[in-house]
C-alpha positions as CSV (number, residue, x, y, z in Angstrom):
1,M,7.0,-33.5,70.1
2,K,5.0,-30.3,70.9
3,R,8.2,-28.3,70.2
4,L,8.7,-30.1,66.9
5,V,5.1,-29.4,65.8
6,L,5.5,-25.7,66.9
7,A,8.7,-25.4,64.9
8,F,7.0,-26.9,61.8
9,S,4.0,-24.5,62.2
10,I,6.2,-21.5,62.5
11,A,8.3,-22.5,59.5
12,A,5.1,-23.1,57.4
13,L,3.8,-19.7,58.5
14,L,7.0,-17.9,57.5
15,A,7.0,-19.7,54.2
16,G,3.4,-18.7,53.6
17,C,4.3,-15.1,54.4
18,D,7.3,-15.2,52.0
19,G,5.1,-16.6,49.3
20,A,2.5,-13.9,49.8
21,E,5.2,-11.2,49.7
22,D,6.6,-12.7,46.5
23,E,3.2,-12.8,45.0
24,R,2.6,-9.1,45.8
25,E,6.0,-8.2,44.4
26,N,5.2,-10.0,41.1
27,H,1.8,-8.4,40.8
28,L,1.3,-5.1,38.9
29,V,-1.7,-2.8,39.2
30,V,-2.0,-0.9,35.9
31,A,-4.1,2.1,35.2
32,V,-5.9,2.9,31.9
33,D,-8.5,5.4,30.8
34,A,-11.1,3.0,29.3
35,T,-12.7,5.5,26.9
36,Y,-10.2,5.1,24.1
37,Q,-11.4,2.5,21.6
38,P,-9.6,0.4,20.2
39,M,-6.7,1.0,22.7
40,E,-8.6,0.5,25.9
41,Y,-12.4,0.3,26.5
42,Y,-15.1,-1.8,28.1
43,E,-16.8,-4.6,26.2
44,N,-19.2,-7.0,28.0
45,N,-18.1,-5.5,31.3
46,E,-14.4,-6.4,30.6
47,L,-11.5,-4.2,29.7
48,V,-10.3,-4.9,26.2
49,G,-8.1,-3.3,23.6
50,F,-4.6,-3.1,22.1
51,D,-3.0,-1.6,25.2
52,I,-4.7,-4.3,27.4
53,D,-3.5,-7.2,25.3
54,L,-0.1,-5.8,24.8
55,F,0.6,-5.2,28.5
56,R,-0.7,-8.6,29.3
57,A,1.9,-10.1,26.9
58,I,4.6,-7.8,28.3
59,A,3.8,-8.8,31.9
60,E,3.8,-12.5,31.0
61,K,7.3,-12.2,29.5
62,A,8.5,-10.2,32.5
63,G,7.1,-12.7,35.0
64,Y,4.3,-10.5,36.4
65,T,0.6,-11.0,37.0
66,V,-1.5,-7.9,36.1
67,E,-4.6,-6.2,37.3
68,F,-6.1,-3.3,35.4
69,V,-8.0,-0.4,37.0
70,N,-10.0,2.3,35.2
71,Q,-8.9,5.8,36.0
72,P,-10.0,9.2,34.5
73,W,-7.3,10.7,32.3
74,D,-6.9,14.0,34.2
75,G,-6.1,12.1,37.4
76,I,-4.1,9.3,36.0
77,I,-0.6,10.7,36.6
78,P,-1.4,12.0,40.1
79,G,-2.7,8.5,40.9
80,L,0.6,7.0,39.8
81,E,2.6,9.5,41.9
82,A,0.4,8.7,44.9
83,G,1.1,5.0,44.6
84,E,-2.4,4.0,43.7
85,Y,-1.0,1.7,41.0
86,D,2.3,0.6,39.5
87,A,2.1,1.7,35.9
88,I,0.1,3.5,33.2
89,A,-0.5,1.7,29.9
90,S,-3.1,4.0,28.3
91,S,-1.8,5.4,25.0
92,M,0.3,8.0,26.8
93,T,2.4,10.1,24.5
94,I,6.0,10.5,25.7
95,T,6.6,14.2,26.2
96,E,9.3,16.3,28.0
97,K,6.7,17.7,30.4
98,R,5.4,14.3,31.4
99,S,8.9,12.9,31.7
100,K,9.5,15.3,34.6
101,K,6.9,13.5,36.6
102,V,7.0,9.8,35.4
103,L,9.6,7.4,33.9
104,F,8.7,6.1,30.5
105,T,9.6,2.8,29.0
106,D,10.8,2.5,25.4
107,P,8.1,3.5,22.9
108,Y,5.6,0.7,21.9
109,Y,3.5,2.5,19.3
110,D,4.1,5.3,16.8
111,A,1.1,7.7,16.5
112,G,0.3,11.4,15.8
113,Q,-2.5,13.9,16.1
114,V,-5.1,14.1,13.3
115,I,-8.1,16.4,12.6
116,A,-11.6,14.9,12.4
117,V,-14.6,16.8,11.0
118,R,-18.1,16.0,10.0
119,E,-18.6,14.1,6.8
120,D,-20.4,17.0,5.2
121,E,-17.8,19.6,6.2
122,E,-16.3,21.2,3.1
123,G,-14.8,24.3,4.5
124,I,-12.0,22.8,6.6
125,K,-9.1,21.3,4.7
126,G,-6.3,21.6,7.2
127,L,-5.0,23.2,10.4
128,D,-5.1,26.7,9.1
129,D,-8.8,26.5,8.4
130,L,-9.5,26.0,12.1
131,S,-8.8,29.7,12.9
132,G,-12.0,31.1,14.5
133,K,-13.5,27.7,14.9
134,K,-14.3,25.5,17.9
135,I,-11.9,22.6,18.4
136,G,-12.8,19.7,20.7
137,T,-10.0,17.8,22.5
138,Q,-9.5,15.6,25.5
139,R,-8.2,17.4,28.5
140,G,-4.5,17.0,29.3
141,T,-3.5,15.5,25.9
142,T,-1.1,16.5,23.2
143,G,-4.1,17.1,21.0
144,T,-5.1,20.0,23.4
145,E,-1.6,21.4,23.1
146,E,-1.8,21.3,19.2
147,A,-5.2,22.9,19.2
148,K,-4.1,25.8,21.4
149,K,-1.5,26.7,18.8
150,V,-4.2,27.6,16.3
151,S,-4.7,31.4,16.3
152,G,-8.2,32.6,17.1
153,A,-9.6,29.1,17.7
154,E,-11.7,28.3,20.8
155,V,-10.5,25.0,22.4
156,V,-13.2,23.0,24.2
157,E,-11.6,20.4,26.5
158,Y,-13.5,17.2,27.4
159,D,-13.0,14.6,30.1
160,S,-13.1,11.8,27.5
161,I,-12.7,11.9,23.7
162,D,-16.1,10.3,23.0
163,H,-17.8,13.4,24.4
164,A,-15.8,15.5,21.9
165,F,-16.9,13.4,19.0
166,L,-20.5,13.5,20.1
167,D,-20.4,17.3,20.2
168,L,-18.8,17.2,16.8
169,K,-21.7,15.2,15.5
170,N,-24.2,17.5,17.2
171,R,-22.4,20.6,15.7
172,Q,-21.3,22.0,19.0
173,V,-17.7,22.0,17.8
174,D,-16.3,22.3,14.3
175,A,-13.4,19.8,14.5
176,V,-11.7,17.3,16.9
177,I,-8.0,16.9,17.3
178,N,-7.1,13.5,18.7
179,D,-4.7,10.5,18.4
180,D,-4.5,8.9,15.0
181,P,-5.3,5.3,15.8
182,V,-8.4,6.1,18.0
183,S,-9.8,8.7,15.5
184,R,-9.2,6.4,12.5
185,R,-10.9,3.5,14.2
186,L,-13.9,5.6,15.2
187,V,-14.3,7.1,11.7
188,A,-14.2,3.5,10.2
189,L,-16.9,2.3,12.6
190,K,-19.2,5.2,13.0
191,P,-20.8,7.2,10.1
192,G,-20.8,10.9,9.9
193,Y,-17.1,11.6,10.4
194,K,-14.0,11.9,8.2
195,L,-10.3,12.7,8.7
196,I,-8.6,15.5,6.8
197,G,-4.9,16.1,5.9
198,L,-1.9,14.4,7.3
199,P,-1.0,13.8,10.9
200,L,-0.1,17.1,12.7
201,T,2.6,15.5,14.8
202,Q,4.8,12.4,15.1
203,E,4.4,10.9,18.6
204,K,5.3,7.8,20.5
205,Y,3.4,6.0,23.2
206,G,5.2,4.6,26.2
207,I,4.3,2.8,29.5
208,A,4.7,5.2,32.5
209,V,6.0,4.1,35.9
210,R,7.1,6.1,38.9
211,K,10.4,8.0,38.6
212,D,12.1,5.7,41.1
213,A,10.9,2.5,39.5
214,T,14.0,2.0,37.3
215,E,14.1,-1.7,37.9
216,L,10.5,-2.2,36.8
217,A,11.1,0.0,33.7
218,G,14.1,-2.2,32.7
219,K,12.1,-5.4,33.0
220,L,9.3,-4.0,31.0
221,N,11.7,-2.7,28.3
222,K,13.2,-6.2,28.0
223,A,9.8,-7.8,27.8
224,L,8.6,-5.3,25.2
225,A,11.6,-6.1,23.0
226,E,10.8,-9.8,23.2
227,V,7.1,-9.2,22.4
228,K,8.2,-7.2,19.3
229,A,10.8,-9.8,18.2
230,D,8.5,-12.9,18.5
231,G,5.7,-11.4,16.4
232,T,3.2,-10.8,19.2
233,W,3.2,-7.0,18.7
234,E,2.4,-7.4,15.0
235,R,-0.3,-9.9,15.7
236,L,-2.0,-7.6,18.1
237,R,-1.7,-4.7,15.7
238,K,-3.5,-6.6,13.0
239,K,-6.2,-7.8,15.5
240,W,-7.1,-4.3,16.7
241,F,-6.4,-2.1,13.7
242,E,-6.9,-4.2,10.6
243,G,-9.8,-6.5,11.6
244,Q,-13.5,-5.7,11.3
245,R,-14.0,-6.0,15.0
246,E,-16.8,-3.9,16.4
247,S,-18.1,-3.5,19.9
248,E,-20.9,-5.8,20.8
249,R,-24.3,-4.1,21.5
250,M,-24.9,-5.3,25.0
251,E,-28.3,-5.2,26.6
252,I,-28.0,-1.8,28.2
253,L,-30.5,-2.1,31.0
254,G,-28.8,-5.3,32.4
255,Y,-25.4,-3.7,32.0
256,L,-26.2,-0.5,33.9
257,A,-28.2,-2.4,36.5
258,G,-24.9,-3.9,37.6
259,G,-24.0,-0.4,39.0
260,M,-27.1,-0.2,41.1
261,A,-25.5,-2.3,43.9
262,V,-22.5,0.0,44.1
263,T,-24.8,3.1,44.0
264,L,-27.0,1.8,46.9
265,K,-24.0,0.6,48.9
266,L,-22.3,4.0,48.5
267,M,-25.5,5.9,49.4
268,A,-26.2,3.7,52.5
269,A,-22.6,4.0,53.8
270,A,-22.5,7.7,53.3
271,L,-25.9,8.2,54.8
272,V,-24.9,6.4,58.0
273,V,-21.7,8.5,58.2
274,G,-23.5,11.7,57.5
275,M,-26.4,11.1,59.9
276,V,-24.1,10.1,62.8
277,L,-21.7,12.9,62.1
278,G,-24.5,15.4,61.7
279,L,-26.2,14.4,65.0
280,F,-23.0,14.8,67.0
281,V,-22.2,18.1,65.3
282,A,-25.7,19.4,66.0
283,L,-25.4,18.5,69.7
284,A,-22.0,20.2,69.8
285,R,-23.4,23.4,68.2
286,L,-26.2,23.4,70.9
287,S,-23.7,23.0,73.7
288,R,-23.0,25.8,76.1
289,F,-19.3,25.1,75.9
290,R,-17.6,27.2,73.3
291,A,-14.9,24.6,72.9
292,L,-17.5,22.4,71.4
293,S,-19.9,24.8,69.7
294,W,-17.3,26.9,67.8
295,P,-15.5,24.0,66.1
296,A,-18.8,22.5,65.1
297,R,-19.9,25.9,63.7
298,V,-16.7,26.3,61.7
299,Y,-17.1,22.7,60.3
300,V,-20.6,23.4,59.1
301,E,-19.7,26.7,57.5
302,V,-16.5,25.5,55.8
303,I,-17.9,22.2,54.5
304,R,-21.1,23.8,53.2
305,G,-19.0,26.3,51.3
306,L,-17.0,23.5,49.4
307,P,-18.3,21.9,46.2
308,L,-18.8,18.2,46.7
309,L,-16.9,17.4,43.5
310,V,-13.8,19.3,44.8
311,L,-14.0,17.4,48.1
312,I,-14.1,14.0,46.3
313,L,-11.1,14.9,44.2
314,F,-9.2,16.3,47.2
315,L,-9.6,13.2,49.3
316,Y,-8.8,10.8,46.5
317,Y,-6.0,12.6,44.7
318,G,-4.9,15.5,46.9
319,L,-4.3,13.8,50.2
320,P,-2.3,10.8,48.9
321,Q,-0.1,13.1,46.8
322,A,0.5,15.4,49.9
323,F,1.6,12.4,51.9
324,E,3.8,11.2,49.0
325,G,2.1,7.9,48.6
326,T,2.4,6.8,52.3
327,F,-1.3,7.5,52.8
328,R,-3.7,5.7,50.4
329,V,-7.4,5.0,50.4
330,D,-9.5,3.2,47.8
331,K,-12.1,4.8,45.6
332,F,-15.1,3.6,47.6
333,T,-13.7,4.7,50.9
334,S,-12.8,8.1,49.5
335,A,-16.3,8.6,48.1
336,V,-18.0,7.5,51.3
337,A,-15.8,9.9,53.3
338,A,-16.5,12.8,50.9
339,F,-20.2,12.3,50.9
340,G,-20.4,11.6,54.6
341,I,-18.4,14.8,55.5
342,C,-20.5,16.9,53.1
343,Y,-23.9,15.6,54.1
344,G,-22.9,15.6,57.8
345,A,-22.7,19.4,57.6
346,Y,-26.2,19.6,56.1
347,T,-27.9,17.1,58.4
348,A,-26.3,18.8,61.4
349,E,-28.3,21.9,60.7
350,I,-31.5,19.8,60.1
351,F,-30.9,18.0,63.5
352,R,-30.3,21.3,65.2
353,A,-33.5,22.8,63.9
354,G,-35.4,19.6,64.9
355,I,-34.1,19.6,68.4
356,Q,-34.8,23.3,68.8
357,S,-38.4,22.8,67.5
358,V,-39.2,20.7,70.6
359,D,-40.8,22.7,73.4
360,P,-38.1,23.2,76.1
361,G,-40.8,22.6,78.7
362,Q,-40.8,18.9,77.8
363,T,-37.2,18.6,78.7
364,E,-37.8,20.4,82.0
365,A,-40.8,18.1,82.7
366,A,-38.7,15.0,82.0
367,R,-35.9,16.3,84.3
368,A,-38.5,16.9,87.0
369,L,-39.6,13.2,86.7
370,G,-36.0,12.2,87.5
371,L,-34.6,11.6,84.0
372,S,-31.0,12.7,83.4
373,H,-30.2,15.2,80.6
374,F,-29.1,12.4,78.4
375,Q,-32.2,10.3,79.1
376,A,-34.4,13.3,78.4
377,L,-32.6,13.9,75.1
378,R,-32.8,10.3,74.1
379,T,-36.4,9.4,75.1
380,V,-38.2,12.7,74.8
381,V,-36.5,15.3,72.6
382,L,-34.9,13.2,69.8
383,P,-37.9,11.0,69.0
384,Q,-40.0,14.2,68.5
385,A,-37.2,16.0,66.7
386,V,-36.8,13.1,64.2
387,R,-40.5,13.0,63.6
388,N,-40.4,16.7,62.8
389,I,-37.4,16.6,60.5
390,L,-38.1,13.2,58.8
391,P,-39.3,14.9,55.5
392,A,-36.1,17.0,55.4
393,L,-33.9,13.9,56.1
394,V,-35.7,12.1,53.3
395,N,-35.0,14.9,50.9
396,E,-31.3,14.8,51.9
397,A,-31.2,11.0,51.3
398,V,-32.8,11.4,47.9
399,A,-30.3,14.2,47.0
400,L,-27.4,12.0,48.3
401,L,-28.6,9.1,46.1
402,K,-28.5,11.3,43.0
403,D,-25.3,12.9,44.0
404,T,-23.5,9.5,44.1
405,S,-23.2,10.0,40.3
406,L,-20.4,12.4,41.1
407,A,-18.3,9.4,42.2
408,A,-17.8,8.7,38.4
409,V,-15.1,11.4,38.5
410,I,-12.8,8.9,40.2
411,A,-14.2,6.0,38.1
412,L,-16.1,4.2,40.8
413,P,-18.2,1.7,38.9
414,E,-21.7,3.0,39.9
415,I,-24.5,3.7,37.4
416,T,-23.1,6.9,35.8
417,Q,-19.6,5.5,35.4
418,L,-20.9,2.3,33.7
419,A,-23.0,4.5,31.4
420,R,-19.9,6.5,30.5
421,N,-18.0,3.2,29.8
422,K,-20.7,2.0,27.5
423,I,-21.0,5.3,25.6
424,A,-17.2,5.1,25.0
425,S,-17.7,2.0,23.0
426,T,-21.2,2.4,21.4
427,Y,-21.8,6.2,21.3
428,E,-25.5,5.5,21.9
429,T,-26.0,8.4,24.2
430,F,-29.8,8.7,24.1
431,R,-30.5,5.1,25.0
432,I,-27.8,4.8,27.6
433,W,-28.4,8.1,29.5
434,G,-32.2,7.5,29.2
435,T,-31.7,4.1,30.8
436,A,-29.5,5.5,33.5
437,A,-32.1,8.2,34.3
438,F,-34.8,5.5,34.6
439,L,-32.7,3.5,37.1
440,Y,-32.1,6.6,39.2
441,L,-35.8,7.3,39.1
442,V,-36.6,3.8,40.3
443,L,-34.2,4.1,43.2
444,T,-35.4,7.5,44.3
445,L,-39.1,6.5,44.1
446,G,-38.4,3.4,46.1
447,L,-36.5,5.4,48.7
448,T,-39.3,8.0,48.9
449,F,-41.9,5.2,49.3
450,L,-39.9,3.6,52.1
451,A,-39.5,7.0,53.8
452,R,-43.3,7.6,53.7
453,V,-43.9,4.2,55.4
454,L,-41.4,5.0,58.1
455,E,-42.9,8.5,58.6
456,K,-46.4,7.1,59.0
457,R,-45.2,4.5,61.6
458,Q,-43.2,7.2,63.4
459,R,-46.2,9.5,63.5
460,H,-48.5,6.9,65.0
461,G,-45.9,5.3,67.2
462,T,-44.1,8.1,69.0
463,A,-46.9,9.1,71.4
464,D,-47.5,5.5,72.3
465,R,-43.8,4.9,73.2
466,L,-43.6,8.1,75.2
467,R,-46.6,7.5,77.5
468,P,-45.3,4.6,79.5
469,R,-41.9,6.2,80.0
470,L,-43.4,9.3,81.5
471,A,-46.2,7.6,83.5
């Protein structure tokens, strides 16, 4: 009987494993750059748009479940190559250059590059009039390639196209070259812009998958043909390009406050990593053994010489690509590692200075009373060192809290990234960035207040704790 139960249990377990494996095989993770209204953008904290609805319809026809992830445009192809996701459905123009890195499906939308100017602009009638002007484009797009063909023009590249249009409105650039559907939609919804001339190019959008994913591309092509044949594609086109749909004006404070938890979680995790790493590196630097002190010194000098932004991009994009997709980490882990490594180098020097500030005679006295070197360090030196360096550590923690905004470069949904998402659909920069600044101020003031309380307790408690141990 026991053997029979065991056999059934094993069979059920194997069946469950097979089911989970099948579920993973039939699940697609798809990347979009959610700053491209009406193709893909955030509304009510949800990804919406023509590309989103179309890929859901294609995935349903092909028998897949789908999960969308937001990814900055300049890292969207490296992320696909590194295996972070299975496909890109983000209004990507099919070009010969991109086709060397990714495999495109059949085209799903015909587009082109158009010129947008301010509504009161009378001196620019076409491409030739842009010579000697400033042209705004989104980095890594075919719009940038077209702008660079204009003789004498200064091309200003932006991370997202909404920033280019905002600079156009603020007269920082003279024109914007961008995809037709996105530009046309923005001009229809937002006053102060107009399109001039005919499209500069004839382009086609395609879904991108990895070069070796030929089977997936075939299934998506078949499903795309079915979606076009049954009228779904046309229905979605009318919904997103002919309707009077406009983004809802969400309550900004409540929306951005949703990123506070991620910001605090990221700061806390990175702070723990940085403090622990910094303490060990500081002790290694103070060691008499060169095998410990020299590597610690090299670590501090190298890491302090690297920009934090570069370190974040290297860990999230560079390492997975170097390992050809066999090594992958999620956005949060990459950010924690980058911040922890960086701040570990700075806190190491703070800890080292704090330890050296304690009178060496106290260590000698503790050793004379029978304490080991480790006990003297733990009970005598470190408590006084921490008390001396607490203000400096608080400053580092506040700086770390503010620097978490850099995680927006890999689309981690903290306060800054949520602000960027919201601006992409509303263009209300003053209110949104003002609210984001207010939230950061609340967090930093709260952290500073907490640190002052701890510093006060530390100041009054250290001497009382030391007396009985040395008595």
